[in-house]
FIVONU-431205 format. One record per residue (C-alpha): x, y, z; residue in three letters. Coordinates in pm, whole numbers, padded with zeros to 5 digits, always signed. Each point is the difference from the previous one (the first is absolute). Layout:
FIVONU-431205
XYZALA
...
END
This chain:
FIVONU-431205
-01272-00953+06786MET
+00229+00084-00316LYS
-00056-00364-00138SER
-00357+00029+00037LEU
-00001+00313-00198LEU
+00189-00134-00273VAL
-00246-00290-00008SER
-00286+00246-00032VAL
+00164+00174-00287CYS
+00066-00310-00187TRP
-00368-00085+00036VAL
-00108+00329-00137VAL
+00231-00035-00270LEU
-00129-00325-00139VAL
-00357+00122+00031CYS
+00083+00300-00219VAL
+00161-00231-00248ILE
-00285-00233-00024ILE
-00231+00316-00014GLU
+00192+00116-00281LEU
-00005-00334-00193GLN
-00364-00020+00043GLY
-00015+00359-00178TYR
+00216-00101-00250GLY
-00229-00291-00093SER
-00225+00275-00121LEU
+00210+00029-00312GLY
+00143+00300-00196CYS
-00186+00338-00015ILE
-00313-00035-00272ASP
+00107+00333-00138GLU
+00348-00138-00105GLU
-00146-00316-00124ARG
-00216+00175-00252ILE
+00311+00221-00064GLY
+00188-00306-00094LEU
-00253-00162-00215LEU
-00030+00348-00214LYS
+00405-00044-00042LEU
-00052-00338-00130LYS
-00248+00109-00223LYS
+00225+00276-00133ALA
+00303-00187-00031PHE
-00178-00286-00191ASN
-00082+00213-00271SER
+00106-00082-00272PRO
+00158-00296+00157ASN
-00273-00223+00168ALA
+00266-00253+00090ALA
+00186+00197+00243ALA
+00152-00273+00246SER
+00051+00228+00280ALA
-00367+00031+00085PHE
-00078-00378+00008HIS
-00105+00017+00382SER
-00185+00347-00029TRP
-00315-00143+00008ASP
-00295-00041+00210GLY
-00184+00166+00287GLU
+00061-00234+00281GLU
+00356-00046-00025SER
+00248+00216+00184ASP
+00175+00240-00242CYS
+00277+00032+00246CYS
+00089-00351-00110GLU
-00004+00090-00372TRP
+00341-00021-00193GLU
+00238+00301-00068ASN
-00111+00202+00301LEU
+00043+00021+00376LYS
-00215+00160+00270CYS
+00084+00150+00340ASP
-00044-00297+00258PHE
-00184+00240+00240ILE
-00240+00226-00239THR
-00050-00248-00298LYS
+00056+00282-00228ARG
+00203-00051-00307ILE
+00366+00140+00042VAL
+00179-00167-00292ARG
-00109-00060-00359LEU
+00255-00182-00211SER
-00129+00003-00353LEU
+00303-00045-00226ASN
-00041-00161-00326SER
-00360+00001+00017THR
-00124+00157-00330ARG
+00213-00221-00240THR
-00121+00113-00352ILE
-00144+00327-00126GLY
+00135+00347+00094TRP
-00252+00193+00184GLY
-00066+00291+00285TYR
-00074-00065+00363LEU
-00206+00205+00208ASP
+00138+00087+00327PHE
-00342+00071+00169SER
-00063-00396+00005LEU
+00237+00011+00308PHE
-00190+00238+00200LEU
-00160-00260+00219PRO
+00330-00116+00125PHE
+00042+00263+00264GLN
+00275-00163+00183ASP
+00188-00120-00320LEU
+00391+00032+00089GLN
+00167-00184-00309ASN
-00119-00005-00352LEU
+00161-00182-00292SER
-00133+00010-00341LEU
+00331-00102-00191ALA
-00041-00161-00343ARG
-00339+00079-00092ASN
+00019+00159-00318HIS
-00109+00340+00127LEU
+00057+00309-00248ILE
-00196+00215+00240GLY
-00146+00085+00340ILE
-00331+00200+00040ASN
-00125+00135+00327GLY
+00202+00006+00338SER
+00029-00177+00312ILE
-00104+00198+00294ARG
+00212-00174+00295SER
+00191+00107+00286ASN
+00116-00357+00064LYS
+00155-00107-00322LEU
+00350-00029+00053GLN
+00101-00206-00306SER
-00081-00014-00385LEU
+00145-00194-00265ASP
-00096+00096-00362LEU
+00323-00127-00170SER
+00021-00221-00327SER
-00289+00158-00138ASN
-00070+00245-00316GLY
-00066+00318+00196LEU
+00070+00301-00219THR
-00084+00246+00272GLU
+00057+00036+00384ILE
-00341-00050+00153PRO
-00158+00211+00257SER
+00168-00069+00333LEU
-00047+00311+00196ALA
-00265-00137+00234THR
+00228-00286+00109MET
+00187+00195+00275GLN
+00079-00307+00202SER
+00190-00143-00303LEU
+00390-00115+00089LYS
+00048-00227-00293PHE
-00076+00070-00360LEU
+00107-00228-00304ASP
-00052+00127-00361LEU
+00272-00173-00141GLY
-00007-00208-00340PHE
-00287+00213-00170ASN
-00022+00248-00282ASN
+00059+00326+00169LEU
+00164+00253-00230LYS
+00016+00320+00180ASN
-00058+00114+00370PHE
-00348+00159-00090THR
-00217-00012+00356ASN
+00337-00070+00193PHE
-00140+00247+00234ASN
-00251-00298+00076GLU
+00296-00144+00187ILE
+00171+00304+00134THR
-00317+00041+00225LYS
+00068-00314+00138LEU
+00190+00133+00311ARG
+00059-00299+00177GLY
+00113-00216-00310LEU
+00312-00206+00079GLU
+00062-00222-00297THR
-00062+00114-00356LEU
+00071-00228-00289ALA
-00041+00106-00373MET
+00223-00258-00155THR
+00001-00087-00355MET
-00216+00273-00161ASN
+00081+00213-00285HIS
+00064+00344+00172MET
+00241+00201-00201SER
-00011+00338+00159SER
+00184+00118+00332GLN
-00085-00093+00362ILE
-00263+00259+00105PRO
+00118+00211+00280SER
-00317-00068+00199SER
+00151-00346+00090LEU
+00271+00142+00204TRP
-00276+00170+00254SER
-00099-00359+00090MET
+00203-00024+00292THR
-00185-00309+00149SER
+00165-00221-00271LEU
+00231-00272+00069LYS
+00006-00195-00315ALA
-00006+00151-00363ILE
+00034-00201-00333SER
-00039+00135-00334PHE
+00211-00245-00183SER
-00015-00112-00356PHE
-00146+00333-00134ASN
+00144+00254-00226LYS
+00073+00268+00264LEU
+00198+00292-00076GLN
+00145+00305+00142GLY
+00224-00006+00359SER
-00056-00060+00349LEU
-00067+00304+00177PRO
+00223+00021+00329ALA
-00249+00265+00159GLU
-00281-00239-00069GLY
+00126-00387+00024LEU
+00198+00072+00306CYS
-00344+00127+00205LYS
-00125-00339+00033LEU
+00193-00074+00334ARG
-00174-00312+00037LYS
+00049-00177-00319LEU
+00141-00352+00039GLU
-00030-00140-00383GLU
+00087+00201-00321LEU
-00040-00170-00319ASP
+00033+00212-00318LEU
+00177-00279-00214SER
-00069-00036-00356PHE
-00051+00359-00105ASN
+00174+00310-00181SER
+00072+00210+00298LEU
+00306+00222-00036GLN
+00216+00219+00209GLY
+00193-00098+00328ILE
-00125-00179+00299ILE
-00071+00256+00257PRO
+00236-00014+00304SER
-00239+00065+00245CYS
-00133-00356-00058LEU
+00240-00084+00254SER
-00244+00170+00266ASN
-00266-00249-00057LEU
+00142-00245+00269THR
-00315-00198-00022SER
+00096-00135-00350LEU
+00023-00354-00032ARG
-00025-00043-00378VAL
+00161+00250-00286ILE
-00100-00115-00315GLN
+00115+00252-00304LEU
+00134-00257-00257SER
-00036+00037-00346ARG
-00048+00377-00049ASN
+00236+00288-00142LEU
+00125+00110+00339PHE
+00349+00194-00042THR
+00266+00157+00214GLY
+00140-00159+00304THR
-00163-00212+00286ILE
-00038+00192+00316PRO
+00293-00109+00209PRO
-00181-00014+00328ASN
-00313-00164-00171LEU
+00073-00313+00150PHE
+00187+00063+00326SER
-00313+00190+00132ASN
-00263-00255-00072LEU
+00071-00278+00250PRO
-00343-00171-00080SER
+00079-00040-00360LEU
-00089-00359-00117GLU
-00029+00024-00372TYR
+00198+00244-00222VAL
-00007-00009-00391SER
+00159+00279-00197LEU
+00075-00228-00284THR
+00008+00095-00379TYR
+00020+00392+00044ASN
+00268+00242-00129HIS
+00212+00083+00336PHE
+00329+00133-00021GLU
+00249+00072+00271GLY
+00070-00228+00290SER
-00170-00205+00280VAL
+00132-00217+00272SER
-00180-00297+00147LEU
+00156+00070+00337THR
-00267+00273+00047SER
-00223-00321+00111PHE
+00225-00033+00308GLY
-00270+00045+00237ASN
-00278-00226-00182ASN
-00079-00304+00124SER
-00317-00072-00204LYS
+00101+00058-00369LEU
-00117-00312-00202GLN
-00003+00132-00350VAL
+00263+00227-00168PHE
-00025+00058-00383GLU
+00217+00253-00177LEU
+00068-00107-00367ASP
+00114+00322-00185SER
-00122+00083-00315HIS
+00284+00214-00144ASN
+00340-00191+00159SER
+00059+00336+00143LYS
-00079-00061+00390LEU
+00298-00083+00223SER
-00083-00225+00295VAL
+00230-00076+00274TYR
-00082-00313+00239THR
+00349-00024+00155GLU
+00107+00126+00348ASP
+00160-00202+00262SER
-00196+00158+00288HIS
-00345-00070-00157TRP
-00166-00339+00133LYS
-00352-00009-00152PRO
-00266-00077+00268LEU
-00249-00116-00282PHE
-00034-00338-00171GLN
-00102+00099-00373LEU
-00241-00207-00201LYS
+00036+00166-00337VAL
+00305+00185-00111PHE
+00016+00168-00348ARG
+00294+00221-00070LEU
+00091-00021-00388SER
+00137+00235-00268ASN
+00173+00225+00259CYS
+00362+00096+00057ILE
+00030-00219+00305LEU
+00290+00021+00237ASN
+00244+00199-00193GLU
+00272-00042-00063PRO
+00033-00370+00115ASN
-00329-00125-00128ARG
-00029-00249+00266VAL
-00320-00210+00080VAL
-00171+00176+00307PRO
+00161-00177+00260THR
-00306+00041+00265PHE
-00171-00251-00195LEU
+00216-00252+00163TRP
-00185+00030+00288ASN
-00380-00019-00154GLN
-00157-00337+00013TYR
-00343+00042-00087ASP
+00007+00134-00349LEU
-00231-00071-00256ARG
+00080+00209-00291VAL
+00352+00148-00086VAL
+00081+00182-00322ASN
+00345+00165-00007LEU
+00016+00002-00386SER
+00149+00276-00235HIS
+00243+00126+00291ASN
+00367-00079-00144GLY
+00046-00190+00303LEU
+00336-00185+00038MET
+00133-00277+00230GLY
-00120-00361+00006GLU
-00379-00105-00057VAL
-00200+00043+00331PRO
-00142-00338-00046THR
-00007-00023+00402TRP
-00332+00184-00038LEU
-00144-00285-00093ILE
+00146-00226+00275SER
-00080+00269+00262ASN
-00364+00066-00084ASN
-00174-00315-00072THR
-00303+00157-00079ARG
+00131+00228-00291LEU
-00210-00017-00304GLU
+00177+00251-00223THR
+00366+00079-00064LEU
+00133+00207-00267SER
+00359+00103-00064LEU
-00009+00039-00355GLN
+00220+00242-00191ASN
+00267+00065+00251ASN
+00394-00088+00035LEU
-00016-00282+00221LEU
+00240-00301-00013ARG
+00110-00285+00173GLY
-00187-00332+00049PRO
-00377-00026+00038VAL
+00041-00191+00335PHE
-00327-00155+00123LEU
-00030-00195+00326ASN
-00090-00360-00082PRO
-00148-00020+00370ASP
-00245+00279-00048VAL
-00295-00034-00223SER
-00227+00290-00106ASN
-00332-00124-00103LEU
-00149+00359-00046ASP
+00255+00138-00229LEU
-00134+00028-00356PHE
+00160+00250-00193TRP
+00395+00025-00004PHE
+00172+00240-00250ASP
+00375+00033+00017VAL
+00050+00082-00386SER
+00241+00259-00146ARG
+00266-00010+00286ASN
+00365-00157-00028GLN
-00050-00325+00134ILE
+00244-00267-00130GLU
-00069-00290+00235SER
-00203-00332-00061GLN
-00386-00023+00096ILE
+00009-00194+00307PRO
-00095-00366-00070ASN
-00276-00046+00258PHE
-00198+00346-00075ILE
-00288-00173-00105GLY
-00044-00195+00328SER
+00028+00346+00220ILE
-00202+00202-00213LEU
-00269-00257-00111PRO
-00305+00272-00059ASN
+00189+00226-00202LEU
-00194+00132-00298LYS
+00226+00274-00167PHE
+00384-00054-00009LEU
+00199+00243-00175ASN
+00396-00028-00017MET
+00059+00153-00349THR
+00301+00198-00099ARG
+00273-00128+00234ASN
+00296-00217-00040GLY
-00155-00299+00145LEU
+00206-00332-00071GLN
-00066-00378+00049GLY
-00281-00182-00101THR
-00385+00051+00052ILE
-00089-00164+00339PRO
-00216-00283-00050ALA
-00189+00105+00334SER
-00151+00259-00190LEU
-00275-00255-00080GLY
-00103-00006+00371ASP
-00160+00338-00086MET
-00350-00136-00100ARG
-00142+00364+00007LYS
+00282+00141-00222LEU
-00172+00235-00240ASP
+00286+00173-00150ALA
+00382-00070-00012LEU
+00249+00208-00156ASP
+00370-00097-00012LEU
+00095+00161-00322SER
+00345+00205-00076HIS
+00226-00221+00241ASN
+00248-00247-00042ASN
-00201-00307+00100LEU
+00120-00333-00176SER
-00137-00350-00030GLY
-00324-00128-00085GLU
-00364+00090+00109ILE
-00077-00199+00286PRO
-00257-00282-00060GLU
-00161+00067+00356HIS
-00058+00354-00076LEU
-00164-00084-00315ALA
-00204-00247+00168MET
-00074+00167+00333GLY
-00068+00369-00076CYS
-00340-00081-00175TYR
-00123+00373+00104SER
+00258+00174-00190LEU
-00120+00239-00277HIS
+00330+00173-00065PHE
+00333-00127-00042LEU
+00306+00179-00141LYS
+00314-00164-00006LEU
+00159+00199-00302SER
+00349+00118-00011ASN
+00182-00260+00170ASN
+00224-00288-00072ASN
-00264-00311+00037LEU
+00019-00270-00202TYR
-00168-00344-00083GLY
-00373-00022-00113GLN
-00239+00286+00024LEU
-00226-00119+00238LEU
+00008-00372+00163PRO
-00207-00244-00164ALA
-00232-00056+00282LYS
-00049+00384+00023SER
-00312+00089+00208ASN
-00042+00343-00047LEU
-00343-00003-00101THR
-00093+00351+00090ASN
+00316+00176-00183LEU
-00086+00315-00160TRP
+00352+00130-00095SER
+00315-00195-00042LEU
+00322+00179-00092TYR
+00291-00224-00053LEU
+00191+00233-00263ASN
+00386+00066-00020ASN
+00115-00343+00158ASN
+00140-00339-00112HIS
-00278-00215-00049PHE
+00025-00248-00248SER
-00196-00306-00138GLY
-00316+00009-00185GLU
-00324+00179+00117LEU
-00187-00262+00233SER
-00370-00044-00046ARG
+00019+00042+00382GLY
-00052+00355-00039LEU
-00358-00098-00088LEU
-00054-00056+00377ASN
-00025+00374+00047SER
-00264+00044-00245ARG
-00088+00342+00134TYR
+00321+00184-00139LEU
-00035+00357-00128GLN
+00369+00097-00016TRP
+00291-00254-00082LEU
+00332+00118-00072ASP
+00287-00271-00061ILE
+00229+00212-00235SER
+00356-00010-00012ASN
+00041-00345+00105ASN
+00131-00320-00175ASN
-00323-00156-00083ILE
-00021-00240-00295THR
-00223-00207-00235GLY
-00324+00079-00183GLN
-00203+00313+00058TYR
-00286-00152+00249PRO
-00345-00031-00183ASP
-00168-00070+00376TRP
+00071+00379+00069ILE
-00342+00059-00082SER
-00100-00189+00310GLY
+00080+00314+00195PHE
-00352+00184-00117ARG
+00051+00282+00213SER
+00357+00092-00104LEU
+00061+00378-00064SER
+00395+00006-00016THR
+00190-00258-00146LEU
+00370+00038-00060VAL
+00261-00303-00128LEU
+00241+00232-00157SER
+00376-00072-00013ARG
-00024-00379+00022ASN
+00069-00279-00251TYR
-00381-00092-00092LEU
-00014-00152-00325GLN
-00277-00103-00254GLY
-00316+00171-00089THR
-00245+00213+00189VAL
-00310-00217+00049HIS
-00336+00166-00099THR
-00088-00095+00376SER
+00111+00338+00080LEU
-00282+00155-00152CYS
-00217-00129+00284GLU
+00174+00246+00264LEU
-00268+00261-00052GLU
+00105+00203+00299ARG
+00367+00047-00101LEU
+00137+00311-00010SER
+00365-00016-00004PHE
+00173-00286-00209LEU
+00389-00011-00021ASP
+00144-00288-00228LEU
+00310+00160-00105SER
+00359-00133-00018ALA
-00085-00363-00047ASN
+00020-00235-00301ASN
-00352-00001-00086LEU
-00073-00061-00355ASN
-00312-00051-00250GLY
-00294+00218-00031ILE
-00144+00213+00307PHE
-00397-00100+00040PRO
-00249+00223-00115SER
-00185+00090+00329CYS
-00329+00159-00023ALA
-00061-00042+00373ASN
+00295+00225+00153LEU
-00223+00286+00024THR
+00181+00114+00332SER
+00364-00021-00116LEU
+00194+00310+00072LYS
+00354-00075-00048TYR
+00125-00266-00274LEU
+00389-00085-00025HIS
+00115-00272-00227LEU
+00361+00141-00095GLN
+00302-00222-00063GLY
-00186-00316-00105ASN
-00015-00181-00340GLN
-00385+00058-00054LEU
-00103+00016-00374VAL
-00303+00100-00210GLY
-00209+00318+00006PRO
+00003+00273+00296ILE
-00190-00188+00283PRO
-00371+00045-00004SER
-00144+00103+00332ILE
-00377+00075+00026SER
-00118+00290-00204SER
-00214+00104+00314SER
+00337+00024+00199SER
-00004+00364+00024SER
+00191-00038+00342SER
+00316-00089-00177LEU
+00279+00238+00086VAL
+00359-00163-00098THR
+00054-00259-00267MET
+00367-00075-00022ASP
+00091-00265-00256ILE
+00342+00081-00107ARG
+00262-00232-00117HIS
-00198-00290-00130ASN
-00105-00134-00341GLN
-00334+00152-00056PHE
-00070+00081-00353SER
-00278+00165-00197GLY
-00135+00361+00008GLU
-00116+00201+00286ILE
-00395-00086+00021PRO
-00256+00253-00014SER
-00159-00122+00303ARG
+00260+00161+00190ILE
-00223+00318+00021ILE
-00193-00207+00249SER
+00249+00054+00259PHE
-00102+00322+00089LEU
+00188+00020+00337ASN
+00333-00113-00146LEU
+00298+00207+00132ARG
+00272-00226-00102VAL
+00048-00205-00308LEU
+00329-00163-00058LEU
+00042-00203-00324LEU
+00400+00009-00050LYS
+00188-00286-00123GLY
-00260-00207-00194ASN
-00066-00065-00388SER
-00301+00237-00036LEU
-00074+00168-00334GLU
-00205+00223-00191GLY
-00055+00369+00068SER
-00077+00159+00344ILE
-00389+00019-00011PRO
-00162+00323+00060ASN
-00220-00201+00259GLU
+00293+00063+00238LEU
-00090+00392+00011CYS
-00323-00103+00168GLN
+00181-00108+00317LEU
-00071+00320+00200GLY
+00199-00140+00334ASN
+00331-00127-00174LEU
+00317+00130+00140ARG
+00259-00243-00122ILE
-00001-00155-00356LEU
+00287-00208-00097ASP
-00013-00190-00349LEU
+00348+00002-00046SER
+00217-00297-00147SER
-00285-00124-00221ASN
-00078+00006-00411ASN
-00257+00291+00006PHE
+00018+00190-00317SER
-00187+00317-00160GLY
-00033+00320+00159ILE
-00032+00148+00370ILE
-00372+00079+00029PRO
-00026+00352+00054GLN
-00309-00059+00249CYS
+00264-00111+00288LEU
-00032+00343+00102TYR
-00319-00048+00153ARG
+00116-00222+00265MET
+00083+00141+00344PRO
+00354-00177+00055PHE
+00046+00155+00330GLY
-00263+00304-00043ASP
-00229-00144+00256LYS
+00165-00019+00341ARG
-00280-00107+00215GLU
+00134-00218+00310LEU
-00279-00282+00005ASN
+00042-00360+00095ASP
+00105-00122-00326THR
+00365-00092+00099PHE
-00079-00035+00390SER
+00122-00291+00189ARG
-00285-00171+00150GLN
+00029-00008+00365GLU
-00091-00368+00143LEU
-00128-00044+00341GLY
-00174+00212+00266TRP
+00015+00198+00292THR
-00149-00166+00305THR
-00159+00158+00269TYR
-00060-00250+00292ARG
-00126+00067+00359SER
+00256-00143+00241LEU
-00094-00339+00106ARG
+00160+00022+00363THR
-00093+00345+00097TYR
-00282+00262+00008THR
+00004+00364+00122PHE
-00305+00134+00204GLU
-00132+00336-00129CYS
-00348+00171+00002PRO
+00015-00020-00390PHE
+00159-00277-00212ASP
+00397+00058+00011ILE
+00091-00357-00123THR
+00370-00071+00004PRO
+00095-00203-00315TYR
+00286-00110-00188THR
+00061+00116-00349GLN
+00142-00268-00209ALA
+00129+00109-00374LYS
+00111-00265-00224PHE
+00067+00112-00355TYR
+00205-00131-00291MET
+00007+00173-00360SER
-00140-00204-00277ASP
+00247-00039-00307VAL
+00107+00337-00146ALA
-00057+00115-00368GLU
+00336+00016-00153GLU
+00136+00029-00360PHE
+00313+00089-00187GLU
+00043+00257-00255PHE
+00299+00200-00179ILE
+00034+00339+00094SER
+00329+00206-00058LYS
+00133-00324-00167ARG
-00017-00185+00340ILE
-00236-00278+00051LEU
-00139+00064+00333LEU
-00276-00189+00209SER
-00288+00235+00138TYR
-00220-00068+00293ARG
-00192+00204+00254GLY
-00134+00353-00041ASN
+00246+00063-00264ILE
-00214-00198-00228LEU
-00258+00309-00010TYR
+00268+00216-00135HIS
+00137-00179-00232MET
-00063+00029-00371SER
+00201-00110-00346GLY
-00054-00119-00351ILE
+00261-00242-00135ASP
-00045-00077-00384LEU
+00369-00087-00055SER
+00144-00282-00208MET
-00303-00033-00264ASN
-00046+00062-00346SER
-00192+00312+00026LEU
-00003+00259-00290THR
-00136+00348-00098GLY
+00035+00342+00181ASN
+00011+00030+00390ILE
-00356+00159+00044PRO
+00013+00368+00118ASP
-00306-00108+00249GLU
+00256-00185+00218LEU
+00116+00312+00114GLY
-00332+00053+00173TYR
+00116-00274+00267LEU
+00123+00260+00239SER
-00015-00247+00326SER
+00199-00292-00181VAL
+00333-00075+00192HIS
+00148-00242-00277THR
-00024-00010-00380LEU
+00191-00231-00185ASN
-00028-00054-00349LEU
+00324-00128-00110SER
+00095-00272-00228HIS
-00258+00047-00255ASN
-00014+00146-00365HIS
-00145+00323+00098LEU
+00055+00295-00240THR
-00070+00362-00012GLY
+00082+00275+00240LYS
-00035+00026+00385ILE
-00303+00137+00095PRO
+00051+00361+00143THR
-00300-00088+00219SER
+00239-00216+00206PHE
+00066+00319+00196SER
-00330-00062+00183ASN
+00132-00308+00148LEU
+00010+00187+00327ASN
+00078-00338+00216ARG
+00188-00182-00237ILE
+00333-00163+00168GLN
+00108-00243-00261SER
-00036+00063-00380LEU
+00150-00239-00250ASP
-00038+00043-00400LEU
+00307-00169-00073SER
+00055-00268-00285HIS
-00230+00142-00233ASN
-00022+00186-00318ARG
-00076+00364+00116LEU
+00094+00298-00190THR
+00014+00362+00058GLY
+00103+00195+00292GLU
-00026-00055+00377ILE
-00254+00263+00108PRO
+00153+00257+00208GLN
-00320+00023+00206GLU
+00084-00337+00182LEU
+00272+00175+00232ILE
-00329+00100+00184ARG
-00031-00361+00140LEU
+00133+00060+00353ASN
-00073-00380+00118SER
+00196-00166-00290LEU
+00254-00215+00127GLY
+00065-00248-00289VAL
+00003+00128-00366PHE
+00088-00169-00309SER
-00041+00052-00386VAL
+00301-00197-00083ALA
+00033-00177-00340TYR
-00253+00169-00216ASN
+00064+00274-00275ASN
-00051+00296+00188LEU
+00193+00341-00088SER
+00036+00337+00106GLY
+00099+00161+00338LYS
-00059-00215+00336ILE
-00200+00195+00241PRO
+00207+00232+00219ASP
+00162-00160+00299PRO
-00236+00129+00243LYS
-00175-00131+00290ALA
-00050-00372-00034GLN
+00160+00012-00353PHE
+00305+00104+00188GLY
+00024-00338+00161THR
-00011-00221-00340PHE
+00327-00130-00147ASP
+00081-00089-00377ALA
-00155-00376+00051THR
-00353+00202-00026SER
+00087+00123-00346TYR
+00250-00242-00156GLU
-00084-00156-00331GLY
-00130+00337-00159ASN
+00277+00103-00223PRO
-00170+00354-00064LEU
-00051+00117+00339LEU
+00239+00247+00131ARG
+00064+00173+00317GLY
+00104-00096+00351PRO
+00034-00282+00138PRO
+00075-00104-00352LEU
+00297+00113-00204ASP
-00067+00246-00257GLU
-00110-00124-00301GLY
-00127-00321+00133GLY
+00114-00323+00160THR
+00305-00133-00150ARG
+00000-00336-00156THR
+00277-00098+00212GLU
-00171+00096+00313ASP
-00313-00197-00060MET
-00017-00281+00275PRO
+00022-00367-00120SER
-00290-00217+00010ALA
-00120-00105+00333GLN
-00127-00364+00052PRO
-00375-00011+00011PRO
-00156+00013+00363THR
-00292-00178+00138ALA
-00210+00290-00108ASP
+00133+00068-00331TYR
+00045-00345-00161PHE
-00086+00085-00371GLU
+00278+00091-00256ASP
-00052+00356-00105ASP
+00011-00027-00367VAL
-00049+00359-00045PHE
+00284+00113+00185LYS
+00257-00238-00168VAL
-00177+00118-00349SER
+00023+00360+00079PHE
+00380-00018+00107ILE
+00066-00166-00317TRP
-00200+00214-00220SER
+00141+00317+00153PHE
+00387-00130-00017THR
-00063-00094-00387ILE
-00190+00332-00060SER
+00305+00190+00173TYR
+00245-00204-00211ILE
-00191+00065-00319VAL
-00022+00374+00048ALA
+00358+00055+00108LEU
+00111-00195-00324LEU
-00241+00238-00182GLY
+00158+00301+00150ALA
+00334-00126-00081ILE
-00097-00066-00397SER
-00165+00323+00004PHE
+00329+00210+00112LEU
+00216-00236-00220TYR
-00200+00077-00302ILE
-00012+00363+00077PHE
+00351+00072+00066TYR
+00103-00193-00298SER
-00168+00213-00227ARG
END
């Protein structure tokens, strides 16, 4: 009987199915077919070629078979419309009334349609999901009639405020709200916290301000996912967040949160899978052992922004139940006082990302992380105190690791010879600033995908392996500077055809420059300074048409600089200093991008180099210690951005041209040790010499490289809205820093970095300048150094010099100045070096107050008519005058005036003495 009943049921069921199939053959509802054709017409304007509607045509076809929609199997009514990327060009509005025919519509997606606004509303009690993301909406559309809505995505639009947000708060059944990547800059509206049905919220990538109110947020007891990352939220994290026991995602990274992390935040949330609090301003301490009851945690990120957060991971009674995929914990005070690498990581076998950088970790390098986690994609251990060998298991390969950074540690071992065979897909390898020894492994050539390699600032020796130069054909950045490498710069068979930057400076490479370098014809930055390179200046250097930085300084290059240099139209930084180059520097009209020119310390002759008159970008011209001759050309005024002009130690002559005064940005002027004559131009006071202190990018080092945000290849995280675990790979190397030498306070120093913005000085010493010192020079209130020594200047010391408020070094020695030293100079509180020695000054020395109390007799010697401390009363005695010193490198001319002055004074003194004796003899003999 039972079997008969079952058989009858099956027969009835089959008949029902057949009947339904027969009903289905009738096709979709006519009302909805007409509605679809109206939609097509609306979306096809102005783009008549909308590819999403090719099948939307004909009265006989079943519209349920049309693309981008789905019908209910039984009722044949449309339940889903996926119209993403349908309107591909032209911004416009959409009328929601077009969707009124679709009474059973449950899912509507209109993403990426160039919509800037929505007119009308949809009256539906069945629509559950609405996706309006990636459009250009400027206002929240009318939504109050969609009371059945559970999912709403307004992300990636142009919403600037929460106007019409009440349209959302009326949706009492809403469970997921995504407003990611808009431009909202106000506080989160308090009405949001009344939406107690919410399970997922995302307001990431906005400009939200204010704090998280505990009395509001913690009412959302059903909340499972919370993403407020990349905003400007402040204040503390409400401790009541730990009461939201359904939470599985907390994403609060990159805000301005402060205070301590609630101690029970993690221990009371057993469902947590994703926690990111990275890049905030937390203080205090937090312990990872609070995750003791959590077995679901996959992602934990806590990169500190202020280095004030103490994190503890060590507890012998704690054995994690979870297996992490992503672990970021950097820039923290980690495991004080021992600073050990978290030991619980020994038992993690499924990691994809590990970042423990900037923590001051001690102990051996935890390269076992690579062996234990064969799907690891990123490992960053930079800027710690890790030591020991870089041990890699030769029997365990990792095919997913693409970024490995152990830079700025204390590793003094060799690089494993087989590193290339077990990490063949590595793209970024950074081991700079350690104590690495031995040779560069040839197996690096097995890393065919290697993009950037930095082994600089180590103790590596030997030659560059030919296999590296042949196999790493994907390399863009190669930096091997500051090692003990020798041999040829690059092997003759180099195949680094994609190389952009090559830094081999400060090594022991020798021989001539090989044309093999031309295989890297896309080079933009080349620095091979401070090696033992010999031979002629390479005329083929013009083959690098993209070259921006060329540094060949401190080698043994000879010959003339070829005119082919002028073909490097993108050249911005040129340094050929400290070689044996000779001849005339070519006149280049095409170097319009040149900012820094360094030719000092060669044997170049002829006139001052003629760079393009349109090269207003020139910032530094340093041609010291050559054999340039002639006058300063009037075209100098075309270099309107010139900050530093160093012409010292040449054979330049003529007068100092008034055109120099038009260089309104000049900070350093060094014309010393030449043959300039005539008077000092009084217009020099018009030049700023430090008066402008704006910090722009004039002297900034260009950072080469990039920050790569790459989605993980082997792991995804499931979430209603897009929370994509990623790996953040930073690879940067600094370009050559602008640097120059200048004498200040009688010391030749080298200046680089931010100090260049504050340096200012004038050095006209060791010339044949005559006339009075212009009073107007006293208006240079911001100048730090003024050196007019070893000239033939006459007249008085200007009283206006008391206005040199920032002067640190003032040298007027070895001239023919007369009169008194102005007493007002004691107001110069910054003065550290002062000399008026070997002039013909007279009168009382300024009172030994303030800085003038620090100057000894050498500042005033050679002025017989000066009196007062620190000199003996009546002046410097002849027997106390110092003997002549041999000329230094900076003062190499014979001081004829000094010798002639001493002899003339001695003879005059003897004649006067004999005259006085004769007068007394005649007077008393009467």
